[in-house]
C-alpha positions as CSV (number, residue, x, y, z in Angstrom):
1,M,-35.6,-37.5,-20.6
2,P,-35.5,-33.9,-21.7
3,L,-32.2,-32.1,-21.3
4,P,-32.0,-28.7,-19.7
5,H,-32.6,-25.9,-22.3
6,R,-30.5,-22.8,-22.2
7,S,-30.8,-19.5,-23.9
8,P,-28.0,-18.2,-26.1
9,D,-26.6,-16.1,-23.2
10,G,-26.2,-19.2,-21.0
11,G,-29.2,-18.8,-18.8
12,R,-32.1,-21.2,-18.5
13,L,-35.2,-20.7,-20.6
14,A,-38.4,-19.8,-18.9
15,P,-40.5,-22.9,-18.1
16,R,-43.1,-22.2,-20.7
17,A,-40.5,-21.5,-23.4
18,A,-38.8,-24.8,-22.5
19,D,-42.1,-26.7,-22.8
20,A,-42.8,-25.1,-26.1
21,A,-39.3,-26.0,-27.4
22,V,-39.7,-29.6,-26.3
23,A,-43.2,-29.9,-27.9
24,G,-41.9,-28.4,-31.1
25,A,-38.9,-30.7,-31.2
26,V,-41.1,-33.8,-30.7
27,L,-43.5,-32.5,-33.4
28,L,-40.6,-32.0,-35.8
29,V,-39.3,-35.6,-35.3
30,V,-42.8,-37.2,-35.6
31,A,-43.6,-35.1,-38.7
32,V,-40.4,-35.9,-40.5
33,W,-40.7,-39.6,-39.7
34,T,-44.3,-39.6,-40.9
35,L,-43.4,-37.8,-44.2
36,V,-40.7,-40.3,-44.9
37,S,-43.1,-43.2,-44.1
38,A,-45.7,-41.7,-46.4
39,R,-43.5,-42.4,-49.4
40,Y,-43.8,-46.2,-48.8
41,A,-47.4,-46.4,-47.6
42,S,-50.5,-44.9,-49.1
43,E,-53.9,-44.3,-47.5
44,P,-57.1,-42.3,-48.2
45,P,-56.8,-38.5,-47.7
46,A,-59.3,-38.5,-44.9
47,R,-57.3,-40.9,-42.9
48,T,-54.1,-38.9,-43.6
49,A,-55.8,-35.7,-42.4
50,L,-57.1,-37.4,-39.3
51,G,-53.6,-38.9,-38.6
52,W,-52.0,-35.4,-38.8
53,A,-54.7,-34.0,-36.5
54,L,-53.9,-36.7,-33.9
55,I,-50.2,-35.9,-34.3
56,L,-50.8,-32.2,-33.7
57,V,-53.0,-33.0,-30.7
58,G,-50.6,-35.4,-29.1
59,C,-47.5,-33.3,-29.6
60,G,-49.2,-30.0,-28.8
61,A,-50.4,-31.4,-25.5
62,L,-46.8,-31.6,-24.4
63,Y,-46.8,-27.8,-24.0
64,V,-48.7,-28.2,-20.7
65,R,-47.1,-31.4,-19.6
66,R,-45.6,-30.0,-16.4
67,R,-48.7,-28.2,-15.3
68,Q,-51.2,-31.0,-16.1
69,P,-49.0,-34.2,-16.3
70,V,-51.7,-36.8,-15.8
71,A,-54.1,-35.1,-18.2
72,V,-51.4,-34.8,-20.9
73,S,-50.5,-38.5,-20.5
74,V,-54.1,-39.5,-20.9
75,V,-54.5,-37.3,-24.0
76,T,-51.3,-38.6,-25.7
77,L,-52.3,-42.2,-24.8
78,L,-55.7,-41.8,-26.4
79,A,-54.1,-40.2,-29.4
80,C,-51.9,-43.2,-29.9
81,V,-54.8,-45.6,-29.3
82,V,-56.7,-44.0,-32.2
83,Y,-53.7,-43.2,-34.4
84,Y,-52.0,-46.6,-34.7
85,P,-55.0,-48.7,-35.8
86,L,-56.1,-46.0,-38.2
87,S,-53.0,-44.8,-39.9
88,A,-51.0,-46.9,-42.3
89,Q,-47.9,-44.6,-41.9
90,D,-47.2,-45.6,-38.3
91,G,-45.3,-42.4,-37.3
92,P,-43.5,-42.3,-34.0
93,L,-46.3,-40.6,-32.0
94,M,-45.5,-43.0,-29.2
95,I,-42.6,-40.6,-28.3
96,A,-45.2,-38.0,-27.1
97,F,-46.8,-40.5,-24.8
98,A,-43.3,-41.7,-23.5
99,L,-42.3,-38.1,-22.7
100,A,-45.7,-37.5,-21.0
101,L,-45.4,-40.7,-18.9
102,Y,-41.9,-39.7,-17.8
103,T,-43.1,-36.2,-16.8
104,T,-45.9,-37.7,-14.8
105,A,-43.5,-39.7,-12.7
106,A,-41.0,-36.8,-12.5
107,E,-43.6,-34.4,-11.2
108,G,-44.5,-36.7,-8.3
109,R,-47.5,-38.5,-9.7
110,F,-45.9,-41.9,-9.3
111,A,-49.2,-43.9,-8.8
112,A,-50.8,-42.3,-11.8
113,A,-47.7,-43.1,-13.9
114,V,-47.7,-46.7,-12.8
115,A,-51.4,-47.0,-13.6
116,L,-51.0,-45.5,-17.1
117,A,-48.1,-47.8,-17.9
118,A,-50.1,-50.8,-16.7
119,V,-53.1,-49.8,-18.7
120,T,-51.0,-49.3,-21.8
121,L,-49.3,-52.7,-21.5
122,L,-52.6,-54.5,-20.9
123,A,-54.3,-52.7,-23.8
124,V,-51.6,-53.6,-26.2
125,G,-51.4,-57.2,-25.0
126,L,-55.2,-57.8,-25.2
127,G,-55.3,-56.2,-28.6
128,E,-52.6,-58.5,-29.9
129,I,-54.1,-61.6,-28.3
130,R,-57.4,-60.9,-30.1
131,Q,-55.7,-60.8,-33.5
132,R,-56.0,-63.8,-35.8
133,P,-53.0,-66.0,-36.1
134,G,-50.5,-64.5,-38.5
135,H,-51.9,-61.0,-38.2
136,R,-50.2,-59.8,-35.0
137,Q,-48.3,-56.6,-35.2
138,I,-46.3,-57.2,-32.0
139,D,-44.8,-60.5,-31.0
140,D,-44.2,-61.7,-27.4
141,T,-40.6,-60.5,-27.4
142,S,-41.7,-57.0,-28.4
143,L,-44.4,-57.1,-25.6
144,V,-41.7,-57.9,-23.1
145,M,-39.5,-55.1,-24.5
146,L,-42.5,-52.7,-24.3
147,A,-43.0,-53.6,-20.7
148,G,-39.4,-53.0,-19.9
149,W,-39.5,-49.7,-21.8
150,L,-42.6,-48.5,-19.8
151,I,-41.1,-49.6,-16.5
152,S,-37.8,-47.8,-17.4
153,L,-39.7,-44.5,-18.1
154,V,-41.5,-44.6,-14.8
155,A,-38.3,-45.6,-12.9
156,V,-36.3,-42.8,-14.5
157,G,-39.0,-40.3,-13.8
158,R,-39.1,-41.4,-10.2
159,A,-35.3,-41.1,-9.9
160,Q,-35.4,-37.6,-11.4
161,R,-38.1,-36.6,-8.8
162,T,-35.9,-38.0,-6.0
163,R,-32.9,-36.2,-7.3
164,A,-34.7,-32.9,-7.6
165,A,-36.0,-33.2,-4.0
166,Y,-32.5,-34.0,-2.8
167,L,-31.0,-31.0,-4.6
168,H,-33.8,-28.8,-3.2
169,E,-33.1,-30.0,0.3
170,V,-29.4,-29.4,-0.2
171,E,-30.1,-25.9,-1.4
172,Q,-32.4,-25.2,1.5
173,R,-29.7,-26.5,3.9
174,A,-27.1,-24.3,2.3
175,L,-29.4,-21.3,2.6
176,A,-30.1,-22.1,6.2
177,A,-26.4,-22.5,6.9
178,E,-25.7,-19.2,5.3
179,R,-28.5,-17.5,7.3
180,E,-27.1,-19.1,10.5
181,Q,-23.6,-17.9,9.6
182,E,-24.9,-14.4,9.1
183,A,-26.8,-14.5,12.4
184,R,-23.7,-15.7,14.2
185,A,-21.6,-12.9,12.6
186,R,-24.2,-10.3,13.7
187,Q,-24.2,-11.8,17.2
188,S,-20.4,-11.8,17.3
189,A,-20.4,-8.1,16.2
190,T,-23.0,-7.2,18.8
191,E,-21.0,-9.0,21.5
192,E,-17.8,-7.2,20.4
193,R,-19.5,-3.8,20.5
194,L,-20.9,-4.6,24.0
195,R,-17.4,-5.6,25.1
196,I,-15.8,-2.4,23.8
197,A,-18.6,-0.4,25.4
198,R,-17.9,-2.0,28.8
199,E,-14.2,-1.3,28.4
200,V,-14.8,2.3,27.5
201,H,-17.3,2.8,30.3
202,D,-14.9,1.3,32.9
203,V,-11.9,3.3,31.7
204,L,-13.6,6.7,31.3
205,G,-15.9,6.3,34.2
206,H,-13.1,5.5,36.6
207,S,-10.7,8.2,35.4
208,I,-13.2,11.0,35.0
209,S,-14.6,10.3,38.5
210,L,-11.1,10.6,40.0
211,I,-10.4,13.8,38.1
212,N,-13.7,15.3,39.2
213,V,-13.1,14.5,42.9
214,Q,-9.5,15.7,42.8
215,S,-10.2,18.9,41.0
216,G,-13.4,19.5,43.2
217,A,-11.4,19.0,46.4
218,A,-8.7,21.4,45.2
219,L,-11.2,24.1,44.3
220,H,-12.9,23.6,47.7
221,R,-9.6,24.2,49.5
222,L,-8.7,27.2,47.3
223,G,-12.1,28.7,48.0
224,K,-11.2,29.0,51.7
225,G,-8.6,31.6,50.7
226,P,-5.3,30.0,51.8
227,A,-1.9,31.7,51.8
228,P,-0.4,32.1,48.3
229,E,2.2,29.4,48.9
230,A,-0.3,26.9,50.2
231,G,-2.7,27.7,47.4
232,L,0.0,27.2,44.8
233,A,1.0,23.9,46.4
234,T,-2.6,22.7,46.4
235,A,-3.2,23.6,42.8
236,T,0.1,22.0,41.7
237,E,-0.7,18.8,43.6
238,A,-4.2,18.7,42.0
239,L,-2.9,19.3,38.5
240,Q,-0.3,16.6,38.9
241,A,-2.9,14.1,40.0
242,V,-5.2,15.1,37.1
243,R,-2.4,14.8,34.6
244,S,-1.4,11.3,36.0
245,T,-5.0,10.1,35.9
246,S,-5.7,11.4,32.5
247,K,-2.5,9.9,31.1
248,D,-3.4,6.5,32.4
249,A,-7.0,6.9,31.0
250,L,-5.6,7.8,27.5
251,R,-3.3,4.8,27.6
252,E,-6.1,2.4,28.5
253,L,-8.4,4.0,26.0
254,R,-5.9,3.6,23.2
255,A,-5.4,-0.1,24.1
256,T,-9.2,-0.6,24.2
257,L,-10.0,1.1,20.9
258,G,-7.0,-0.5,19.2
259,V,-9.2,-3.4,18.1
260,L,-11.2,-1.0,15.9
261,R,-8.1,-0.1,13.8
262,R,-7.5,-1.8,10.5
263,A,-5.0,-4.7,10.6
264,D,-2.5,-2.7,8.4
265,E,-2.8,0.5,10.4
266,P,-0.1,0.9,13.0
267,T,-1.1,2.0,16.4
268,P,0.4,5.2,17.5
269,T,1.7,3.9,20.8
270,A,2.2,0.4,22.1
271,P,-0.3,-0.1,25.0
272,S,1.1,-1.0,28.4
273,P,0.0,-4.3,29.8
274,S,-3.1,-4.3,32.0
275,G,-4.4,-6.6,34.7
276,L,-3.9,-7.2,38.3
277,A,-0.2,-6.3,37.8
278,L,-1.4,-2.7,37.7
279,L,-3.4,-3.0,40.9
280,G,-0.9,-0.9,42.8
281,D,-1.2,2.0,40.3
282,L,-5.0,1.7,40.5
283,A,-4.9,1.9,44.3
284,A,-2.4,4.8,44.2
285,R,-4.8,6.8,41.9
286,A,-7.7,6.1,44.3
287,R,-5.5,7.4,47.2
288,G,-5.0,10.5,45.3
289,A,-8.7,11.0,45.4
290,G,-8.7,10.8,49.2
291,L,-9.5,7.1,49.8
292,D,-7.5,4.9,52.2
293,V,-7.1,1.9,49.9
294,R,-5.8,-1.3,51.6
295,T,-5.0,-4.5,49.8
296,E,-4.2,-8.0,50.9
297,A,-3.8,-11.4,49.3
298,T,-4.1,-15.0,50.5
299,G,-3.0,-18.1,48.8
300,T,-0.4,-18.6,46.0
301,A,-0.8,-16.2,43.1
302,V,-0.7,-17.6,39.6
303,A,-0.5,-16.2,36.1
304,L,-4.0,-15.6,35.0
305,P,-5.2,-16.0,31.4
306,P,-5.5,-12.6,29.8
307,P,-9.4,-12.5,29.7
308,V,-9.6,-13.4,33.4
309,D,-6.8,-11.0,34.4
310,L,-8.4,-8.1,32.6
311,A,-11.8,-8.9,34.0
312,A,-10.4,-9.0,37.5
313,Y,-8.7,-5.6,37.0
314,R,-11.9,-4.1,35.5
315,I,-14.0,-5.3,38.4
316,V,-11.7,-3.7,41.0
317,Q,-11.5,-0.5,38.9
318,E,-15.3,-0.2,38.5
319,S,-15.8,-0.9,42.2
320,L,-13.3,1.9,43.2
321,T,-15.1,4.2,40.7
322,N,-18.5,3.5,42.4
323,V,-16.9,4.1,45.9
324,T,-15.4,7.4,44.7
325,R,-18.7,8.6,43.2
326,H,-21.4,7.3,45.4
327,A,-20.2,5.7,48.7
328,G,-18.9,8.7,50.7
329,A,-16.4,6.2,52.2
330,R,-13.0,6.8,53.7
331,T,-11.5,3.3,53.6
332,V,-11.6,0.6,50.9
333,R,-10.3,-2.9,51.5
334,I,-9.4,-5.1,48.4
335,T,-8.9,-8.8,49.1
336,L,-7.6,-11.3,46.6
337,D,-8.1,-15.0,47.5
338,W,-6.1,-17.3,45.3
339,E,-8.0,-20.7,45.2
340,A,-7.0,-23.9,43.4
341,A,-8.9,-23.1,40.2
342,A,-10.3,-19.6,40.7
343,V,-9.4,-16.1,42.1
344,R,-11.9,-14.4,44.4
345,L,-12.1,-10.7,44.7
346,R,-13.7,-8.7,47.5
347,I,-14.0,-5.0,47.5
348,A,-15.5,-3.6,50.7
349,D,-15.9,0.1,51.8
350,D,-17.0,1.8,55.0
351,G,-19.5,4.1,53.3
352,G,-23.2,4.5,53.7
353,G,-24.1,1.7,51.4
354,A,-26.7,1.7,48.6
355,P,-30.4,2.5,49.2
356,E,-32.5,-0.6,49.5
357,D,-35.2,0.5,47.1
358,R,-32.9,1.6,44.3
359,P,-31.8,-0.9,41.6
360,L,-28.2,-1.5,40.9
361,G,-26.6,0.6,38.2
362,S,-25.1,-0.2,34.9
363,G,-21.6,-0.5,36.3
364,V,-22.6,-3.3,38.7
365,R,-24.5,-5.1,35.9
366,G,-21.4,-4.8,33.6
367,M,-19.2,-6.3,36.3
368,A,-21.7,-9.2,36.7
369,E,-21.7,-9.8,32.9
370,R,-17.9,-9.9,32.8
371,A,-17.9,-12.6,35.5
372,R,-20.7,-14.7,33.9
373,A,-19.0,-14.5,30.5
374,L,-16.0,-16.3,32.1
375,G,-18.1,-18.9,33.9
376,G,-17.9,-17.1,37.3
377,E,-20.3,-15.2,39.5
378,L,-20.5,-11.8,41.1
379,T,-22.7,-10.4,43.9
380,A,-23.0,-6.8,45.0
381,G,-24.9,-5.3,47.9
382,N,-24.7,-3.7,51.3
383,G,-22.3,-5.4,53.7
384,E,-23.3,-6.9,57.1
385,G,-21.3,-4.4,59.0
386,G,-22.2,-1.4,56.8
387,G,-20.8,-0.1,53.6
388,F,-21.0,-1.8,50.2
389,L,-19.4,-5.2,49.3
390,V,-18.6,-6.5,45.8
391,D,-17.8,-10.3,45.8
392,A,-16.6,-11.9,42.6
393,R,-15.3,-15.4,41.8
394,L,-13.5,-15.9,38.5
395,P,-12.5,-19.5,37.6
396,F,-9.5,-20.5,35.5
397,P,-10.0,-22.4,32.2
398,E,-6.9,-24.4,33.0
399,R,-4.4,-24.6,35.8
400,P,-1.9,-21.8,35.2
401,T,1.7,-21.9,36.1
402,A,2.6,-20.4,39.5
403,T,4.3,-17.0,39.4
404,E,5.2,-14.2,41.6
405,P,2.1,-12.5,43.0
406,P,1.4,-8.9,42.0
407,T,2.9,-6.7,44.7
408,P,0.0,-5.2,46.6
409,P,0.4,-1.6,47.6
410,T,1.1,-1.2,51.2
411,A,-1.6,0.2,53.4
412,T,-0.6,3.8,54.0
413,T,-2.3,6.7,55.5
414,P,-3.2,9.4,53.0
415,P,-1.0,12.5,53.1
416,T,-2.3,15.3,55.2
417,T,-2.6,17.4,52.0
418,E,-5.2,15.0,50.6
419,P,-8.9,16.1,50.8
420,T,-10.9,14.8,53.8
421,A,-14.3,13.2,53.5
422,S,-16.0,16.5,54.4
423,E,-14.0,18.4,51.8
424,R,-14.9,15.8,49.1
425,D,-18.6,16.0,50.0
426,A,-18.3,19.8,49.8
427,A,-16.6,19.5,46.4
428,E,-19.4,17.3,45.1
429,R,-22.0,19.9,46.2
430,D,-20.0,22.9,44.8
431,P,-22.0,24.1,41.8
432,R,-18.7,25.1,40.1
């Protein structure tokens, strides 16, 4: 069995270079052995020349043993068949045939290897049987040993073939596992980017929409030319609302983008907790935009897992953003139903609803994706009594521990200084 050949720098030789090295090594062994044997046995020069020619043919054929294993085995066997009866020096040319037979089995030609081994054994046995008594070159014990030798060569070649196939399969599985791991990493990165994009969309869309409505309504009132004191109060109130909304937006944006920072980079400000606990602040900001936001809860509130808590908050936030931008509503009702293993959210307004022939926007699709990611469901469409209704159900992974429910903001009538529905519509149409 040939050993792996390596170049001086530690790398494997090229296949042809390795075959040439093996053929040269076998030729060197056979030639040295034959030269030593020639000192004790003489023969005519013609036979000597023919013997050396057979040695060169048999050993040289090993150069192509892996490309033509069966043909090389046949050539080396025929060389041995002619060489041993002819030459009196009996060099070890059988090594070339043994190596060729092993290569035939190792290259997957198992049937051919078995056939060549059987033909060799039968030819040697018949040749010895036909010899006169006392003239046999190989006795019965040697024949048995030859049979075991041939069987061993074929078996070892077969085992090497099986081992090579196993190693190839292991390598392919490792490559497949590596590709699958890379694909999962890319998928995880894509999902993370989509999650961050949804968070940024929800935060900025909600806050900028409120700032737009608040500033537009203030400009509309100032455009009517009020008294200086009333105009100053209107501007002050609008700027305070804009400052509060933008401050909350920056806080949530820092918390969302914090996952993009390096692990060793400190965040500039510790983000405030988010979730349904901030529902009151969310409703207050919507009231600042002129909406009458009313909340109510049924059942026993529980401490939600962070992903569910954040998803519920974002669904309410995006729903209020859509009402502010598109619905033209005056009243929004937010209902929280605490079930045994889920929380159900309903956000309904009294606006004009959505056009029947217009597909739902990216905000609604983002809310539905959030719900589905947690094993829940979300539907959105025009309500039976008018307006628009968002209905979401978010299940709990496990039964949480009961806690105090988030304090819902009390339903209050917007202050008289808040913009009316007509003023907000005028502010949306104002080209400034």
